[in-house]
N, C-alpha and C positions, 0 to 999 in steps of 0.2 A: 378307507381310501386315504390317499396322502394329504397332509396338508397343504393350504393354499400358497403357504409362504415358501414351499419347497418347488422351486421352478427350475428348468433348463436354461433359458434364456431371459433377458430383460424384456424382449417383445411378447413372451408368453405372460409376463406379469403385467405389461400395459394392456395385452389384451383382455386379461381379465377385469382390468380396471374398466376398460371400455372407454378410452380417451376419445373426446370430442372438443373441438374449439368452439363449438356452438353452445354447448351445455355443459354446466358444472357437475363434476363427478367427485364422489368421496374416494378416499385411499381404501382399498380392499383390505390393508393390513393395520389400519389406524382407527380407533373410535372416532366418532362425531366430535366428541368434545376435545379431543387432542388435534385433529385435522379436518378442518371444513372442507367442505366440498369446493372445488376449484376447476378452471379450465385445464385443458389439456396439456398447454407449454408448462404451467406450473405444476401439475401433478407429474408429469414427466420428470422434472429436476427433483421432486421429491422422492419419487421411486428410485431413481437412479443414484441419488446422493446419500439417502437415509437408509434405505433397505437394502439395495443391491451392492453397494460400495462396500459394505462392512459384512456380507454375507460369508457363510463358511462352505468351502466348495468340497464335495465329496462324490467321486464316481460319475463326474460329469454334471452332477446337480448342485444348486446353489441353496443353502438354507439360510433364507433371508430373516432379519430380526422382525419380529411379530410384536404389536401393541394391543392385539385384541385381548379381551377378558378371559384369555385361557388359563393364566397363571395367576392366583391370588397372592399377594405379598401379605406380611403380618400386618392386621388393621391398626389403625392409629386412633387412640383415645383422646378426643378434644373435648374436654368438659363433659357432659353427660350424651355427646354425639359420638358415634362411631364412623370412621371414614375407610372404606377398604380401597387401598390404592392399586390400580392395574400396573404391573412392572412388565418391562420389557424384556423378551426371552426370544430363545431358538427352539425349534422342534427338531428332534433326532429323527434322521431319516430311517434309521435301523431299528430303535426301540421306541421311538414316539414320546421319549422323555422332553421334559421343558427345561432348559438350562438357560440361566439368567445371564452370565458374562459370555463373552465371545471367547475368549481363553480358556474358560471352563468347557466350553462346548468343542473347542480344538482337542482339548484333553480328553474329553469323554469319547469322541470319535477314535482317537488315537488308542485308547483301551480297548475299543471294538476291534480294532485292526490286530491289536497285538493278541488278543484271544482268538483270532481267525474269525471273528462275527463281522462279515463284511456283505453278506446278503441281506437284503432289505425285502420285504413283502410289498413294498409300494414300487420297486422296480421291475419294469417289464421284463427287461432282459437282465436277469439276476448275474450279479458278479460270480467269479470262481468260488468255489466252496471254501478254498483255504488260501492263504497267502504264503504258503512255505515257500522257504528258500532250500535249494539243494547246494550244499558244501560238500568238498572233495577233500579228503586227507588221506595220503598213503593209500590211494587205490581205493579209497572205501569211501561211498556217497551216504550223505545223512540228509534228512528232510528237518529244516529248522523253523521256528517261527520268527517274525522280525525282531523280537527282542530276546533274541536266544542269549545275548552275553549279561542280561539283567535277572540274577537269580531270583530276586524278590518278586518280580513280575511275571514269570513265566515259568511252566511246568517242564520244560525242555532246555535246561541250561546248558549251553556249549560255550566254551572258552577256547578261542583259537590260539591264546597267549600259552595254553598248557600243552601244547602239541610235544615240545621237548619231554615234558613229562610222561606223557602217554608213550614215547618212543623207548625211554629209559625202562618202563614197565615191560613193554613188549620185549625187549631184548633180555630182561631177567626171565620172563615166561619162556622164552626161546631157549635159554640155557637151561632151564628145568626140564623142559620138553625132551630134550637131548639125553637127559639122565635116565628117565623112564616114560614110558607111553603105553597107554594113553594117560594124562592127567586130567583130573575134573577141576577147573578153574570157575572162580565166581567174581563177577563184577557187582559188589554188593549195591552200588549207587548207578545205575544205569543211565538216566537222565535220557540222552539221544540213543544210546547204545552203542556209541563210537568206539570204544576201547574194545568192548566183547566183540564186535564186528571185525575189528582189524585182527584180532586173536584168531577167530574162526577162518577168516578169509585167508592169512597167510600160515597159518601152522595147520590148518586143515585136519586131518584125521588125527594128528598127535595131541589134540586138546578136545576136551568136552567141555563147551563154553555154557554157563548159566548167567544170565542178566537178570538182576532184579532191581525193583522199584516199587516203593509203596505208593507211588500216585499213579490212578488209573490213566490219567492222560499220557504220562510218560510211557507207560506200558503199551499204549494203544501206538503212540509213535515209534517205540522200540521195534514192534510187529511190522509197520510200514517200512521202516528202514531195513527190517531183513529181507523183505520182499523186493525193496528197491535195489538189494545186492544179491538177487537171486538165491536166497537161503532159506530153508524151512525152518518152521517155527513150530516149537513143541510149548504148549500152553495148557497148564492144568492137567498134566500128563495125557492129553489128546493132542494127536499131531493134526496141524490143519493142513488141508490140501489146497495148496498153492499153487497148482500147476499153470495157472493164468500168470503168477507172477514170474515164474521161470521164465517162459515165453521163447519162442524162435525152437522149440523141440530140444533146448539144451537140457542136460541131466545134471544136476547137483546133489551130492548125497550129503553136503554139510548142514548140520541141523542145530539150531540156537535153541535152548530151553529158555523161556521167557515166564518169569515168577512174579507175582505182586503180593509181597508181603513185607513185614517190617525186617531190617536187615538182621538184627538180633534174633529173630525168629528163625530165619532161614539157616543161619550159621550154627543155631542150638540144635537145629533138626536135622542137619546133613554134614557130612565130612567132605573137604575139599584137599587138594593138594596145593592150590594156588589161591589165594584171596586177596583182593584189593579193596581197600577202602578209601573212598574219596568223599567224604560228606561236605556240605557246606559248614566250615568252621572247623573246629577241633574233633577229632576221632576217638577221645579216649572213652565216650559212652559204649563205643563197639569193640572195645578191646577184650574184654573177659569173653564175650561170644565168640570173638574170631580164633581165641586160643583155647577154647573148649573143644572143638572137634577137628581141628587142623591136624592133618597126618603128619607122622614121624618124616623129618627130613624135608617139610614142605615149606612153602615160602610165604610169608605175610608181608605185603606191601601197603603202606598207608601214605597218603597225601594229606598234610595239614595246611590249610589254607587261612588259618587264625593269626596271621602274621603280626598283628597288631599287639597280641600278648606274648607271643613268641620273642618277637624283636624287642621287647621291653619298653614298648609304648603305652601297653595299658597292663602294670605290673600286677595289679589288684586281679585281672583276670587270669593271668598266668597261675597266680597264688590258688585260685578258686578251681581251675581246671586241673593243674598239674601238681598243685601243692609244693611248689618250687619258688623260691625267692630269686629274684633275678634283679640285676641294675643293666643299664646301657652300657656297654663296653665296647672296646675297638673289635673284638672277636665274638660280637653278638649272634653272627649267623651260626657259627659253630656251637655257640651256647645254645641256640634254639635247637638245632639238630641233637645234641646231647640231652635235652630236657625230654624230648620226643622218645628219644632211645630208653630213656630211665622209665617214662612210665609205661613203655611196651614191656621191659624186662620185668617190672613189678606185676605186670598184669600175667605174663607168662608164667612167673615164679607161683603165683595163685593157682595155677592149673598145673603144677608139677612139671613145667616145661622150661629149658633154657633156649636163649637165643644166641646166635652168630651173626653179628652185623654184617651184612654184605655190601652195603651201598648207604650212604647218608649224603644227600643234596639238599644245599639251602640257596635257593635264588631269590629273585624280586618279588615273586608271587607265590611260592610254595616252599614247603619242606617235605623232602620225600624220603623215606626210610624203609629198606629193604631188608628184611631178616629171616634167616633159616631157623625153624622150630627144630629143637634137640629135646626129644623126650625123655623123662626120667627126673628124679629128685637130685640127682648129682649135677647135672648140667644146671638145673635150676639154682642150686645152691651158688654154684660158681658165678652164673650171671648176677644174681641177687648181690654178690661181693662187690661186683665192678660198680653198685651205685655207690656213688661217695660224695662228700660235700667238698667244695673248692672255695679257697682262701684268695681274696682278690684285694690288691692294694688299689686304692683310689687315686693314688699321686702317680705313682708310675706305670700302672697297669700291669705290674707283674703279678703272675698266679701260680699257684700249684694245688693241686689236690691234698687233701687231710690224709694223715697217715692212717693206714687201718688198725683197727681196735677201739674199745670202748672207754679207755681210760682217759680221764680229763688231764689235758695238759696244763701247766702253770702258766706258760706264756705261748699262747698258739702264734704270736707274731715270729716265733724263732723259726717257724717251718718257711717262711718267706725269704728268698733268697735276698731281697732288697733291705736296706736298712733306712727305711723312711719312717719307721716307727720310732726310732732313736733321735731322728733329726728333725721330724716334724712334730708338732703339738698336736694333743689330742689323740682321738683313735683314727687310725689311717686305712684299715681294712675291714670288708666286709666278708661274710660267708654266704655263699651263693648255693643253690641246690636243693634237693639232691640231684646230682648229675650223672651220666653214663661216663665211666673214666677209662673205658677200653677202647679199643681200635675203633675207626669208622668206616674201614674199608676191608674187602678182602681182595688181595691181590689177583688170585686165581681165577675168582669168579668175574671180576673186571675185565680181565684178559678175554675171557670166553663170551664176556657181552660185546667187547670191541669185535671180536670174530663174528658173531651174529648180526652186528649192524652192519659190517661191510657186506656179509652174505646177503641181507636183505635191502641193502643201498640205501639206509638211513644216513644220509651225509650229514644232517644237521647234529645227530648225536657223536658222530665219532670224534669231532675236537674235543668235546667235554669229556668222554670217555678217557682219551689219551691223557688229558689232563689229570684225571682221577687215577690213571695207572702210575703216573709220575709222582703224584701224592701219595698214592699209597706206599709206593717204594720209597718215598721222600729221597729222590734222585733228581739230578738236572742233566743226565745223560742224553746227549743230542741222538745217538744210536740205542735203539733197544729194540728188541724183537718180541713178538706176540705170538705164542704158539696156538694152535688150534685145540679144539675141545678133547682131542684124544691124545694129547701129549702126557706121558707116564708121569712128569714131575706136576701136573696139574690135576691127578686124580684125588688128592686129599687137599681140604680145607678145613684148618684149625681142627685137626683131629678127626674130621669126619670123612670117611670115605665115600666119594661119589661113584656111583655105578657107571662105567663107560664100556665100550667094547672091549677094549685092551686090558680092562681089570681083571684079575683071577678070580676064581670063584670064592677063594677064602677071604679075599680083601673086600668084597663086595657087601654091601648092607642091602638085605631083601626089602622090598616094599612092605612097611607095616610091621618089620621085625626089629627086635632090640638087638643092640650091639653085644657081643660077647664080653667078657672080662678082659680078656686079653686085649682086644682092640681099645676099651676103654683105658685100661693102664697105658697102653703105647701113645694113646691120644694125650693124656695126661701130662707124659712126659715130654711130647712134642710142643704142647701149648706153654710149658714150663721154659723150654729151649727156645720158642719163639717169642716170649715176650720182650726180650731186648730189642728184637728185629720190628717191633711194631713203630708205626710213625709217630713222631712227637706230637703231644697234644698241644692244641691252639697255635697261634701263629701270631706273628708282630706286623704292624702295617709300618712300611718304610716312611711314609710320611709324618705318622704320628710322632715317631721319635727322632724326625730329622732336626738339624740345628738351625737356628735362625740366622740368616746372613752368609749361609753356606750352600754350595751347590752340591746336591747328592749325587753320588755316580748312579749310573745307567743300572737299573734293576737287575738286569741279566749278568753284569759286572759284578754287582756287589754278591750275589748268588757265588759266583766263583770265588770271590774274597773268602766269603764264609767257609765254602768248601776246603779252600787251601787251609786255612785255619784248622781243619780238622774235624768240622761239625757236619752234621747231615742236615741238608738244606733242601728245599723243594718250593715251587709256587705252588698256590692253593685256589682253587674254584670259588672258595667263599669270599675271597676279596682280590680284586685284580692288582692291587698293590700290597698283597700280604706275603709274607715269608714265613713257612713252616719250618722251624730249626729246633734242634735239640740245644743251642746255645742259650746261655744264661742273658737277661735282658743287660745285664752290665756290659759283658762282652760284645753283645749285640751293639750297643751304642757305641762302644770302643772302636769295634771296626767300622762303623759307619763314619764316626768322626776322623777316623785316620784317613780315610780315603775320598773324603768329602772337600771340594776347592772353595776359597772364598769367592764371594760374589765382587768382581772387581769393576770399577768405574773410571772413566776418565783416562782412559789409557794406561793405568797402572800396570807395570810388569808383574807377571804371573811368578809365584814362588811357591815353595812347598809350605805346608801348614805346621806351625809350632805345635808337636805333639806333647800329651800328657807324659807323666814318668812310667805309667804302665804300658806304654806304646814304645817300640822299638825304633829308635831314631835312626837306623839302617835302612828301615822299608822306605820306599820311593812313593811317592804320592803321583798316581797316573794324572796325565793332563785332561782337561774336560773336552777333549776334541773328538770326531768323529760321531757326533751326535746324530747328525743327519743320517749317516749309512746305518748306525745302529738303530735307529727308528726304522728305518725301510726294512731292516733285518728282522726286526720285532714284528712288523706287520706281515711280513712273508711268512713268518714263523705261526702267526694266528691264523693265517687262511689257509695254510698248507695242510692238507688232510690226505695227500696222495698216500697210497699204499700199492706195494707189488707183493702180490699173493703167487706163491709157487706151490703148484700141486704136485705130489708125486703119488702116481696112481698104484705103484707097487706097494709103497707102505703105507698110504692112507694118510700118512701126516701132512700138516698144512702149516706152512710157516709165513709170517709177515713181517718184513723189515722196514722200519720206519727210520728214514734216513734224515727227517728233520725234526727240528727241536719241540719239545711237548708244549703245545700251544696252551695259552694260558686263560683265555677269555671263553667262557661258553657262549652258545648262541644267544641265550636269553639275557646274560650281560652286554 
């Protein structure tokens, strides 16, 4: 039976007390020594002000405060006598627990709700069995608990802010699905199963999806979400009969395999073409297992959310997890991406596999890395050689990777282009790393990802992918074309031939087969020739190097000035005000100072800036006008994601012409 302190209305509590004006009645929730019997009007005020006003409400019931000897507090020793004080408390309507404080009682009820425990044995009309919420993302429905955004308190973690991350991974999987069909893909940390459900729902027969989670409650929720999206579930090699979930006589042959085991175990037991790792925090504990059985030319993607260590807020944690020494720099996001890739390259090399970085994105909430696996000791050696240390000047923030080789240099400061060590006292530079020193993007793969994003209508991902394409090519061209996945020029990525319908039999790499010696030699030659075409490492923040008291030129104009000076230049997704260029920092500052205008006050006439000796006096300083029009143009460039796709049925080629400038900010920024 429910406790007498749990009532629906105040009248029920008064009826329980038996109010009467002619006779004194005691309070039903207080002992006689605490509240003596009194007449009805006084007892009514007592029940209303003391018990009913500070009650806790749940499902239409009020849990009033109780002073009866239901809960004994710690006894007090006074001399030789022991006094047991009766404490005020609340009775939980769900589990019958007694809680002393009102705030603790509210938190206790909320914990029941978060766990889905809302049914009480006292309530005659039971509440719903679960308080699930149904969320929809990319035409996929998932059930989540009310506290789905708190990973420490829920078994089914779902973060809506990671939608961009899920779309990028889907585009990468869609590109791989065009190369070979069907492919076996694994979502090692399923949680709600949203990612695997999107793979199976959109790619259908091209993929065989396996969703894994080690938590039993999460596995149950994944199965329910599969039924919610009208998909069959294969659990423990026994396919469930869910004709009722399909409903309406619909037939759906899509089957998702759901497993309950540790992520390391399933990756050791089975081979996959595509593996995605998204644990809570760092993913270094699962890299060895991921590269153990991944197939040749497969893809491994990992999302790291331990941004406190990667972004140099907890440097000791970065040293413990990644074995890397870092400091906070202006390019900290790209530094975080290179830290993760270095850990991936070392893990792959231990399994005699090399990597080719296809994509590296570092945003506010996560660091996403997508790599292609190249089997063999030679690619493993090439990848391991690209893990090097970085020399970083703490005064001007100039940086450069250490030279290859094991010989100790007499003066490592000579490698830095700046002269801060000679002009500043003490030690001015630090050694960071080990870091990945190779390219962070693959232009051909990014173009095909952009094509898939347009095909599947992923509008939020397209601006970021366009920015990445420009960043990979290190260009600011306003007109650039993105060819479809069947373009002959995009069948090869960093020496690896990709199987496409237009590729001849001699140049295709069969699934699971090693490349012949001739292909390997040709690949090595192409890699040597393409090293100069890689995008420059790192970027400079224009605000970090601005001159005090001077108005900087608009960023788009400054990019044109650097390009006119003969340097490669582009915007970067890592920093909205960052400039990726191969220009030295000294020349970067010189051009910035050349085209900066003084801050004028009091109607002072404008005039050219007196330049230093290393700047030609014949160059003109542009006026600081047209700021509003340029801002409007910049906003239009950011919002523009319009594309025109022209399909040629005869040739099968698809081309996309983008007439707008490359957008800078991604959706998360």
